[in-house]
PQR file of N, CA, C, O and H, with PARSE charges and radii, in Angstrom:
ATOM      1  N   MET A   1      30.348  63.819  30.351 -0.4000 1.5000
ATOM      2  CA  MET A   1      29.171  65.314  29.873 -0.0000 2.0000
ATOM      3  C   MET A   1      27.721  65.296  29.749  0.5500 1.7000
ATOM      4  O   MET A   1      27.001  66.272  29.540 -0.5500 1.4000
ATOM      5  N   ASP A   2      27.458  64.391  29.861 -0.4000 1.5000
ATOM      6  CA  ASP A   2      25.716  64.745  27.977 -0.0000 2.0000
ATOM      7  C   ASP A   2      25.513  66.045  27.120  0.5500 1.7000
ATOM      8  O   ASP A   2      25.808  67.240  27.129 -0.5500 1.4000
ATOM      9  H   ASP A   2      28.042  63.598  30.031  0.4000 1.0000
ATOM     10  N   LEU A   3      24.838  65.116  26.376 -0.4000 1.5000
ATOM     11  CA  LEU A   3      24.368  66.237  25.683 -0.0000 2.0000
ATOM     12  C   LEU A   3      23.409  67.785  26.135  0.5500 1.7000
ATOM     13  O   LEU A   3      23.286  68.888  25.603 -0.5500 1.4000
ATOM     14  H   LEU A   3      24.598  64.145  26.369  0.4000 1.0000
ATOM     15  N   GLN A   4      22.762  67.018  27.624 -0.4000 1.5000
ATOM     16  CA  GLN A   4      22.425  68.077  27.247 -0.0000 2.0000
ATOM     17  C   GLN A   4      22.296  69.312  28.114  0.5500 1.7000
ATOM     18  O   GLN A   4      21.429  70.184  28.176 -0.5500 1.4000
ATOM     19  H   GLN A   4      22.863  66.122  28.056  0.4000 1.0000
ATOM     20  N   THR A   5      24.193  68.979  29.196 -0.4000 1.5000
ATOM     21  CA  THR A   5      25.005  69.991  29.665 -0.0000 2.0000
ATOM     22  C   THR A   5      25.591  70.768  28.261  0.5500 1.7000
ATOM     23  O   THR A   5      25.780  71.985  28.256 -0.5500 1.4000
ATOM     24  H   THR A   5      24.897  68.271  29.145  0.4000 1.0000
ATOM     25  N   ILE A   6      25.781  70.141  27.394 -0.4000 1.5000
ATOM     26  CA  ILE A   6      27.031  70.641  26.571 -0.0000 2.0000
ATOM     27  C   ILE A   6      25.830  71.332  25.705  0.5500 1.7000
ATOM     28  O   ILE A   6      26.229  72.083  24.815 -0.5500 1.4000
ATOM     29  H   ILE A   6      25.627  69.153  27.397  0.4000 1.0000
ATOM     30  N   LYS A   7      24.518  71.196  25.829 -0.4000 1.5000
ATOM     31  CA  LYS A   7      23.663  72.479  25.055 -0.0000 2.0000
ATOM     32  C   LYS A   7      23.424  73.606  26.038  0.5500 1.7000
ATOM     33  O   LYS A   7      23.052  74.726  25.687 -0.5500 1.4000
ATOM     34  H   LYS A   7      24.194  70.586  26.552  0.4000 1.0000
ATOM     35  N   ASP A   8      23.564  73.391  26.782 -0.4000 1.5000
ATOM     36  CA  ASP A   8      22.817  74.332  27.971 -0.0000 2.0000
ATOM     37  C   ASP A   8      24.514  75.274  27.853  0.5500 1.7000
ATOM     38  O   ASP A   8      24.411  76.500  27.797 -0.5500 1.4000
ATOM     39  H   ASP A   8      23.867  72.481  27.067  0.4000 1.0000
ATOM     40  N   ARG A   9      25.754  74.759  27.826 -0.4000 1.5000
ATOM     41  CA  ARG A   9      26.809  76.297  27.986 -0.0000 2.0000
ATOM     42  C   ARG A   9      26.908  76.761  26.514  0.5500 1.7000
ATOM     43  O   ARG A   9      27.222  77.900  26.170 -0.5500 1.4000
ATOM     44  H   ARG A   9      25.838  73.763  27.872  0.4000 1.0000
ATOM     45  N   ILE A  10      26.668  75.962  25.869 -0.4000 1.5000
ATOM     46  CA  ILE A  10      26.850  76.595  24.965 -0.0000 2.0000
ATOM     47  C   ILE A  10      26.102  77.727  24.284  0.5500 1.7000
ATOM     48  O   ILE A  10      26.691  78.632  23.692 -0.5500 1.4000
ATOM     49  H   ILE A  10      26.413  75.036  26.148  0.4000 1.0000
ATOM     50  N   ALA A  11      24.000  77.592  24.453 -0.4000 1.5000
ATOM     51  CA  ALA A  11      23.668  79.107  24.805 -0.0000 2.0000
ATOM     52  C   ALA A  11      23.791  79.887  25.328  0.5500 1.7000
ATOM     53  O   ALA A  11      23.516  81.025  24.947 -0.5500 1.4000
ATOM     54  H   ALA A  11      23.522  76.857  24.934  0.4000 1.0000
ATOM     55  N   VAL A  12      24.654  79.326  27.342 -0.4000 1.5000
ATOM     56  CA  VAL A  12      24.967  80.528  27.218 -0.0000 2.0000
ATOM     57  C   VAL A  12      26.190  81.716  26.627  0.5500 1.7000
ATOM     58  O   VAL A  12      26.322  82.932  26.772 -0.5500 1.4000
ATOM     59  H   VAL A  12      24.878  78.401  27.651  0.4000 1.0000
ATOM     60  N   VAL A  13      26.832  80.825  26.025 -0.4000 1.5000
ATOM     61  CA  VAL A  13      28.088  81.166  25.597 -0.0000 2.0000
ATOM     62  C   VAL A  13      27.342  81.793  24.436  0.5500 1.7000
ATOM     63  O   VAL A  13      27.922  82.841  24.151 -0.5500 1.4000
ATOM     64  H   VAL A  13      26.725  79.838  25.907  0.4000 1.0000
ATOM     65  N   GLN A  14      26.890  81.704  24.095 -0.4000 1.5000
ATOM     66  CA  GLN A  14      25.848  82.552  22.357 -0.0000 2.0000
ATOM     67  C   GLN A  14      25.685  83.227  23.025  0.5500 1.7000
ATOM     68  O   GLN A  14      26.657  83.966  22.870 -0.5500 1.4000
ATOM     69  H   GLN A  14      26.419  80.852  24.326  0.4000 1.0000
ATOM     70  N   SER A  15      24.413  84.123  24.723 -0.4000 1.5000
ATOM     71  CA  SER A  15      24.506  84.873  24.756 -0.0000 2.0000
ATOM     72  C   SER A  15      25.307  85.736  25.045  0.5500 1.7000
ATOM     73  O   SER A  15      25.117  86.947  25.161 -0.5500 1.4000
ATOM     74  H   SER A  15      23.623  83.523  24.849  0.4000 1.0000
ATOM     75  N   LYS A  16      26.439  85.012  25.199 -0.4000 1.5000
ATOM     76  CA  LYS A  16      27.952  86.120  25.249 -0.0000 2.0000
ATOM     77  C   LYS A  16      28.217  86.839  24.528  0.5500 1.7000
ATOM     78  O   LYS A  16      28.744  87.836  25.023 -0.5500 1.4000
ATOM     79  H   LYS A  16      26.593  84.028  25.104  0.4000 1.0000
ATOM     80  N   ARG A  17      28.019  86.855  22.588 -0.4000 1.5000
ATOM     81  CA  ARG A  17      27.944  87.326  21.572 -0.0000 2.0000
ATOM     82  C   ARG A  17      27.482  88.626  21.598  0.5500 1.7000
ATOM     83  O   ARG A  17      27.752  89.416  20.694 -0.5500 1.4000
ATOM     84  H   ARG A  17      27.591  86.045  22.187  0.4000 1.0000
ATOM     85  N   ASP A  18      26.930  88.863  22.384 -0.4000 1.5000
ATOM     86  CA  ASP A  18      26.245  90.388  22.054 -0.0000 2.0000
ATOM     87  C   ASP A  18      26.467  91.167  22.555  0.5500 1.7000
ATOM     88  O   ASP A  18      26.027  92.218  22.088 -0.5500 1.4000
ATOM     89  H   ASP A  18      26.711  88.221  23.119  0.4000 1.0000
ATOM     90  N   TYR A  19      27.326  91.259  23.899 -0.4000 1.5000
ATOM     91  CA  TYR A  19      27.684  91.960  25.473 -0.0000 2.0000
ATOM     92  C   TYR A  19      28.567  92.410  23.883  0.5500 1.7000
ATOM     93  O   TYR A  19      28.002  93.257  23.191 -0.5500 1.4000
ATOM     94  H   TYR A  19      27.683  90.406  24.278  0.4000 1.0000
ATOM     95  N   LEU A  20      30.442  91.595  23.168 -0.4000 1.5000
ATOM     96  CA  LEU A  20      30.588  91.708  22.756 -0.0000 2.0000
ATOM     97  C   LEU A  20      30.223  92.368  21.387  0.5500 1.7000
ATOM     98  O   LEU A  20      30.722  93.444  21.055 -0.5500 1.4000
ATOM     99  H   LEU A  20      30.900  90.907  23.730  0.4000 1.0000
ATOM    100  N   LEU A  21      29.615  91.901  20.850 -0.4000 1.5000
ATOM    101  CA  LEU A  21      29.387  93.190  19.613 -0.0000 2.0000
ATOM    102  C   LEU A  21      29.149  94.715  20.434  0.5500 1.7000
ATOM    103  O   LEU A  21      29.740  95.653  19.898 -0.5500 1.4000
ATOM    104  H   LEU A  21      29.210  91.027  21.120  0.4000 1.0000
ATOM    105  N   SER A  22      28.241  95.089  21.836 -0.4000 1.5000
ATOM    106  CA  SER A  22      28.298  95.711  22.555 -0.0000 2.0000
ATOM    107  C   SER A  22      29.897  96.876  23.329  0.5500 1.7000
ATOM    108  O   SER A  22      30.133  97.951  23.881 -0.5500 1.4000
ATOM    109  H   SER A  22      27.762  94.327  22.272  0.4000 1.0000
ATOM    110  N   LEU A  23      30.180  96.335  23.105 -0.4000 1.5000
ATOM    111  CA  LEU A  23      31.840  96.430  23.329 -0.0000 2.0000
ATOM    112  C   LEU A  23      32.288  96.803  22.070  0.5500 1.7000
ATOM    113  O   LEU A  23      33.244  97.563  22.222 -0.5500 1.4000
ATOM    114  H   LEU A  23      29.988  95.462  22.658  0.4000 1.0000
ATOM    115  N   LEU A  24      32.010  96.600  20.758 -0.4000 1.5000
ATOM    116  CA  LEU A  24      32.784  96.624  20.217 -0.0000 2.0000
ATOM    117  C   LEU A  24      31.923  98.951  19.384  0.5500 1.7000
ATOM    118  O   LEU A  24      32.141  99.644  18.390 -0.5500 1.4000
ATOM    119  H   LEU A  24      31.233  95.983  20.635  0.4000 1.0000
ATOM    120  N   GLU A  25      31.330  99.035  20.240 -0.4000 1.5000
ATOM    121  CA  GLU A  25      30.376 100.107  20.067 -0.0000 2.0000
ATOM    122  C   GLU A  25      30.885 101.211  20.744  0.5500 1.7000
ATOM    123  O   GLU A  25      30.507 102.383  20.762 -0.5500 1.4000
ATOM    124  H   GLU A  25      31.153  98.472  21.048  0.4000 1.0000
ATOM    125  N   GLN A  26      31.641 100.743  21.197 -0.4000 1.5000
ATOM    126  CA  GLN A  26      31.790 101.469  22.721 -0.0000 2.0000
ATOM    127  C   GLN A  26      33.549 102.541  22.355  0.5500 1.7000
ATOM    128  O   GLN A  26      34.581 102.030  22.788 -0.5500 1.4000
ATOM    129  H   GLN A  26      31.948  99.792  21.182  0.4000 1.0000
ATOM    130  N   PRO A  27      33.604 103.246  21.962 -0.5600 1.5000
ATOM    131  CA  PRO A  27      33.687 104.436  20.825  0.2800 2.0000
ATOM    132  C   PRO A  27      35.671 104.262  21.854  0.5500 1.7000
ATOM    133  O   PRO A  27      36.767 103.907  21.420 -0.5500 1.4000
ATOM    134  N   ASN A  28      35.277 104.660  23.059 -0.4000 1.5000
ATOM    135  CA  ASN A  28      37.076 105.187  24.031 -0.0000 2.0000
ATOM    136  C   ASN A  28      37.392 102.404  23.674  0.5500 1.7000
ATOM    137  O   ASN A  28      37.290 101.627  24.623 -0.5500 1.4000
ATOM    138  H   ASN A  28      34.386 104.948  23.412  0.4000 1.0000
ATOM    139  N   LEU A  29      37.558 102.154  22.886 -0.4000 1.5000
ATOM    140  CA  LEU A  29      38.396 100.686  23.432 -0.0000 2.0000
ATOM    141  C   LEU A  29      40.024 100.918  23.491  0.5500 1.7000
ATOM    142  O   LEU A  29      40.930 100.698  24.295 -0.5500 1.4000
ATOM    143  H   LEU A  29      37.642 102.785  22.115  0.4000 1.0000
ATOM    144  N   GLY A  30      39.886 101.459  22.242 -0.4000 1.5000
ATOM    145  CA  GLY A  30      41.745 101.790  21.732 -0.0000 2.0000
ATOM    146  C   GLY A  30      41.890 100.349  20.812  0.5500 1.7000
ATOM    147  O   GLY A  30      41.342  99.955  19.782 -0.5500 1.4000
ATOM    148  H   GLY A  30      39.150 101.637  21.589  0.4000 1.0000
ATOM    149  N   THR A  31      42.899  99.787  21.715 -0.4000 1.5000
ATOM    150  CA  THR A  31      43.289  98.296  21.138 -0.0000 2.0000
ATOM    151  C   THR A  31      42.727  97.473  22.160  0.5500 1.7000
ATOM    152  O   THR A  31      43.688  96.729  22.357 -0.5500 1.4000
ATOM    153  H   THR A  31      43.344 100.107  22.552  0.4000 1.0000
ATOM    154  N   LEU A  32      42.124  97.213  22.693 -0.4000 1.5000
ATOM    155  CA  LEU A  32      41.156  96.227  22.846 -0.0000 2.0000
ATOM    156  C   LEU A  32      40.492  95.960  21.845  0.5500 1.7000
ATOM    157  O   LEU A  32      40.912  94.830  21.594 -0.5500 1.4000
ATOM    158  H   LEU A  32      41.344  97.818  22.532  0.4000 1.0000
ATOM    159  N   ARG A  33      39.857  96.155  21.194 -0.4000 1.5000
ATOM    160  CA  ARG A  33      39.063  95.894  19.689 -0.0000 2.0000
ATOM    161  C   ARG A  33      39.657  95.209  19.043  0.5500 1.7000
ATOM    162  O   ARG A  33      39.061  94.669  18.112 -0.5500 1.4000
ATOM    163  H   ARG A  33      39.515  97.072  21.398  0.4000 1.0000
ATOM    164  N   ILE A  34      40.423  95.058  19.153 -0.4000 1.5000
ATOM    165  CA  ILE A  34      41.308  94.031  17.956 -0.0000 2.0000
ATOM    166  C   ILE A  34      41.130  92.288  19.334  0.5500 1.7000
ATOM    167  O   ILE A  34      40.804  91.312  18.658 -0.5500 1.4000
ATOM    168  H   ILE A  34      40.908  95.497  19.910  0.4000 1.0000
ATOM    169  N   ASP A  35      41.284  91.919  20.845 -0.4000 1.5000
ATOM    170  CA  ASP A  35      41.285  90.625  20.919 -0.0000 2.0000
ATOM    171  C   ASP A  35      39.449  91.201  20.919  0.5500 1.7000
ATOM    172  O   ASP A  35      38.968  90.147  21.335 -0.5500 1.4000
ATOM    173  H   ASP A  35      41.549  92.712  21.394  0.4000 1.0000
ATOM    174  N   VAL A  36      38.857  91.653  20.827 -0.4000 1.5000
ATOM    175  CA  VAL A  36      37.484  92.149  21.607 -0.0000 2.0000
ATOM    176  C   VAL A  36      36.969  91.826  19.663  0.5500 1.7000
ATOM    177  O   VAL A  36      35.775  91.525  19.681 -0.5500 1.4000
ATOM    178  H   VAL A  36      39.247  92.510  20.488  0.4000 1.0000
ATOM    179  N   ASN A  37      37.297  91.820  18.765 -0.4000 1.5000
ATOM    180  CA  ASN A  37      36.940  90.836  17.392 -0.0000 2.0000
ATOM    181  C   ASN A  37      37.626  89.585  17.151  0.5500 1.7000
ATOM    182  O   ASN A  37      37.237  88.813  16.275 -0.5500 1.4000
ATOM    183  H   ASN A  37      38.266  92.065  18.750  0.4000 1.0000
ATOM    184  N   GLN A  38      39.207  89.208  18.308 -0.4000 1.5000
ATOM    185  CA  GLN A  38      39.468  88.231  17.755 -0.0000 2.0000
ATOM    186  C   GLN A  38      38.156  86.992  18.914  0.5500 1.7000
ATOM    187  O   GLN A  38      37.946  85.791  18.746 -0.5500 1.4000
ATOM    188  H   GLN A  38      39.523  89.835  19.020  0.4000 1.0000
ATOM    189  N   ALA A  39      37.672  87.742  19.767 -0.4000 1.5000
ATOM    190  CA  ALA A  39      37.220  87.160  20.384 -0.0000 2.0000
ATOM    191  C   ALA A  39      35.504  86.693  19.834  0.5500 1.7000
ATOM    192  O   ALA A  39      34.737  85.802  20.199 -0.5500 1.4000
ATOM    193  H   ALA A  39      37.843  88.718  19.904  0.4000 1.0000
ATOM    194  N   LEU A  40      35.437  87.444  19.126 -0.4000 1.5000
ATOM    195  CA  LEU A  40      33.753  86.947  18.324 -0.0000 2.0000
ATOM    196  C   LEU A  40      34.378  85.913  17.321  0.5500 1.7000
ATOM    197  O   LEU A  40      33.828  84.820  17.190 -0.5500 1.4000
ATOM    198  H   LEU A  40      36.060  88.168  18.830  0.4000 1.0000
ATOM    199  N   GLU A  41      35.658  86.262  16.518 -0.4000 1.5000
ATOM    200  CA  GLU A  41      35.304  85.219  15.517 -0.0000 2.0000
ATOM    201  C   GLU A  41      35.927  83.595  15.755  0.5500 1.7000
ATOM    202  O   GLU A  41      36.001  82.674  14.942 -0.5500 1.4000
ATOM    203  H   GLU A  41      36.105  87.150  16.624  0.4000 1.0000
ATOM    204  N   GLU A  42      36.430  83.666  17.541 -0.4000 1.5000
ATOM    205  CA  GLU A  42      36.821  82.715  17.612 -0.0000 2.0000
ATOM    206  C   GLU A  42      35.354  81.624  18.374  0.5500 1.7000
ATOM    207  O   GLU A  42      35.210  80.403  18.447 -0.5500 1.4000
ATOM    208  H   GLU A  42      36.370  84.415  18.202  0.4000 1.0000
ATOM    209  N   LEU A  43      34.566  82.685  18.787 -0.4000 1.5000
ATOM    210  CA  LEU A  43      33.367  82.728  19.095 -0.0000 2.0000
ATOM    211  C   LEU A  43      32.484  82.182  17.708  0.5500 1.7000
ATOM    212  O   LEU A  43      31.766  81.236  18.032 -0.5500 1.4000
ATOM    213  H   LEU A  43      34.683  83.677  18.728  0.4000 1.0000
ATOM    214  N   ASP A  44      32.399  82.431  16.700 -0.4000 1.5000
ATOM    215  CA  ASP A  44      32.200  82.035  15.707 -0.0000 2.0000
ATOM    216  C   ASP A  44      32.418  80.197  15.452  0.5500 1.7000
ATOM    217  O   ASP A  44      31.651  79.243  15.328 -0.5500 1.4000
ATOM    218  H   ASP A  44      32.983  83.200  16.437  0.4000 1.0000
ATOM    219  N   ASP A  45      33.917  80.395  15.464 -0.4000 1.5000
ATOM    220  CA  ASP A  45      34.502  79.669  15.094 -0.0000 2.0000
ATOM    221  C   ASP A  45      33.713  78.613  15.784  0.5500 1.7000
ATOM    222  O   ASP A  45      32.840  77.936  15.240 -0.5500 1.4000
ATOM    223  H   ASP A  45      34.541  81.170  15.565  0.4000 1.0000
ATOM    224  N   LEU A  46      34.068  78.530  16.955 -0.4000 1.5000
ATOM    225  CA  LEU A  46      33.172  77.283  18.196 -0.0000 2.0000
ATOM    226  C   LEU A  46      31.478  77.833  17.807  0.5500 1.7000
ATOM    227  O   LEU A  46      31.085  78.392  18.831 -0.5500 1.4000
ATOM    228  H   LEU A  46      34.777  79.079  17.398  0.4000 1.0000
ATOM    229  N   ILE A  47      30.825  77.859  17.177 -0.4000 1.5000
ATOM    230  CA  ILE A  47      28.995  78.356  17.174 -0.0000 2.0000
ATOM    231  C   ILE A  47      29.423  77.128  16.129  0.5500 1.7000
ATOM    232  O   ILE A  47      28.715  76.148  16.360 -0.5500 1.4000
ATOM    233  H   ILE A  47      31.144  77.405  16.345  0.4000 1.0000
ATOM    234  N   ASP A  48      30.139  76.948  15.314 -0.4000 1.5000
ATOM    235  CA  ASP A  48      30.269  76.492  13.636 -0.0000 2.0000
ATOM    236  C   ASP A  48      29.773  75.173  14.351  0.5500 1.7000
ATOM    237  O   ASP A  48      28.764  74.467  14.381 -0.5500 1.4000
ATOM    238  H   ASP A  48      30.715  77.744  15.126  0.4000 1.0000
ATOM    239  N   GLU A  49      30.948  75.224  14.872 -0.4000 1.5000
ATOM    240  CA  GLU A  49      32.053  73.780  15.068 -0.0000 2.0000
ATOM    241  C   GLU A  49      30.929  72.881  16.011  0.5500 1.7000
ATOM    242  O   GLU A  49      30.752  71.699  15.715 -0.5500 1.4000
ATOM    243  H   GLU A  49      31.767  75.797  14.847  0.4000 1.0000
ATOM    244  N   TYR A  50      30.514  73.219  16.646 -0.4000 1.5000
ATOM    245  CA  TYR A  50      29.664  73.062  17.721 -0.0000 2.0000
ATOM    246  C   TYR A  50      27.911  72.466  16.358  0.5500 1.7000
ATOM    247  O   TYR A  50      27.134  71.546  16.105 -0.5500 1.4000
ATOM    248  H   TYR A  50      30.658  74.179  16.887  0.4000 1.0000
ATOM    249  N   ARG A  51      28.143  73.310  16.130 -0.4000 1.5000
ATOM    250  CA  ARG A  51      26.757  72.888  14.618 -0.0000 2.0000
ATOM    251  C   ARG A  51      27.214  71.952  14.207  0.5500 1.7000
ATOM    252  O   ARG A  51      26.926  70.758  14.284 -0.5500 1.4000
ATOM    253  H   ARG A  51      28.774  74.057  16.335  0.4000 1.0000
ATOM    254  N   ARG A  52      28.118  72.617  13.650 -0.4000 1.5000
ATOM    255  CA  ARG A  52      28.858  71.245  13.192 -0.0000 2.0000
ATOM    256  C   ARG A  52      28.219  69.610  13.417  0.5500 1.7000
ATOM    257  O   ARG A  52      27.501  68.897  12.716 -0.5500 1.4000
ATOM    258  H   ARG A  52      28.351  73.587  13.587  0.4000 1.0000
ATOM    259  N   THR A  53      29.051  69.381  15.123 -0.4000 1.5000
ATOM    260  CA  THR A  53      29.648  68.317  14.908 -0.0000 2.0000
ATOM    261  C   THR A  53      27.770  67.700  16.067  0.5500 1.7000
ATOM    262  O   THR A  53      27.646  66.604  16.614 -0.5500 1.4000
ATOM    263  H   THR A  53      29.634  69.960  15.693  0.4000 1.0000
ATOM    264  N   ILE A  54      26.860  68.661  16.066 -0.4000 1.5000
ATOM    265  CA  ILE A  54      26.163  68.512  17.676 -0.0000 2.0000
ATOM    266  C   ILE A  54      25.021  68.513  16.248  0.5500 1.7000
ATOM    267  O   ILE A  54      25.438  69.366  15.464 -0.5500 1.4000
ATOM    268  H   ILE A  54      26.960  69.551  15.622  0.4000 1.0000
ATOM    269  N   PRO A  55      23.461  67.680  15.575 -0.5600 1.5000
ATOM    270  CA  PRO A  55      23.106  67.588  14.909  0.2800 2.0000
ATOM    271  C   PRO A  55      22.051  68.733  15.925  0.5500 1.7000
ATOM    272  O   PRO A  55      21.728  68.296  17.029 -0.5500 1.4000
ATOM    273  N   GLN A  56      21.648  69.875  15.605 -0.4000 1.5000
ATOM    274  CA  GLN A  56      20.134  70.250  15.736 -0.0000 2.0000
ATOM    275  C   GLN A  56      18.703  69.430  15.825  0.5500 1.7000
ATOM    276  O   GLN A  56      18.000  68.491  15.452 -0.5500 1.4000
ATOM    277  H   GLN A  56      21.911  70.229  14.708  0.4000 1.0000
ATOM    278  N   THR A  57      18.818  70.166  16.340 -0.4000 1.5000
ATOM    279  CA  THR A  57      17.078  69.584  16.685 -0.0000 2.0000
ATOM    280  C   THR A  57      15.574  70.001  16.322  0.5500 1.7000
ATOM    281  O   THR A  57      15.297  69.118  15.511 -0.5500 1.4000
ATOM    282  H   THR A  57      19.390  70.928  16.643  0.4000 1.0000
ATOM    283  N   GLY A  58      14.290  70.910  16.439 -0.4000 1.5000
ATOM    284  CA  GLY A  58      13.643  71.885  16.276 -0.0000 2.0000
ATOM    285  C   GLY A  58      13.501  72.051  18.677  0.5500 1.7000
ATOM    286  O   GLY A  58      13.298  73.029  19.395 -0.5500 1.4000
ATOM    287  H   GLY A  58      14.515  71.628  17.098  0.4000 1.0000
ATOM    288  N   ASN A  59      13.742  70.566  19.006 -0.4000 1.5000
ATOM    289  CA  ASN A  59      14.083  71.183  20.346 -0.0000 2.0000
ATOM    290  C   ASN A  59      14.751  71.708  20.987  0.5500 1.7000
ATOM    291  O   ASN A  59      14.499  72.136  22.114 -0.5500 1.4000
ATOM    292  H   ASN A  59      13.907  69.771  18.422  0.4000 1.0000
ATOM    293  N   ASN A  60      15.965  71.798  20.262 -0.4000 1.5000
ATOM    294  CA  ASN A  60      17.488  72.501  20.338 -0.0000 2.0000
ATOM    295  C   ASN A  60      18.349  71.556  21.762  0.5500 1.7000
ATOM    296  O   ASN A  60      19.504  71.837  22.079 -0.5500 1.4000
ATOM    297  H   ASN A  60      16.169  71.451  19.347  0.4000 1.0000
TER
END
């Protein structure tokens, strides 16, 4: 897998974060709130690891 493909896939994953945040605003989420919080934590960890591993340039 080339670097541009990885960057493109990470961009897609990052775009899903906003959706997870919107789920947390749902009052009827119940116990799924725990899973959504866990997904957000893991997503943030993945993005952080990506940023540490792949040097970021101005053109992404």
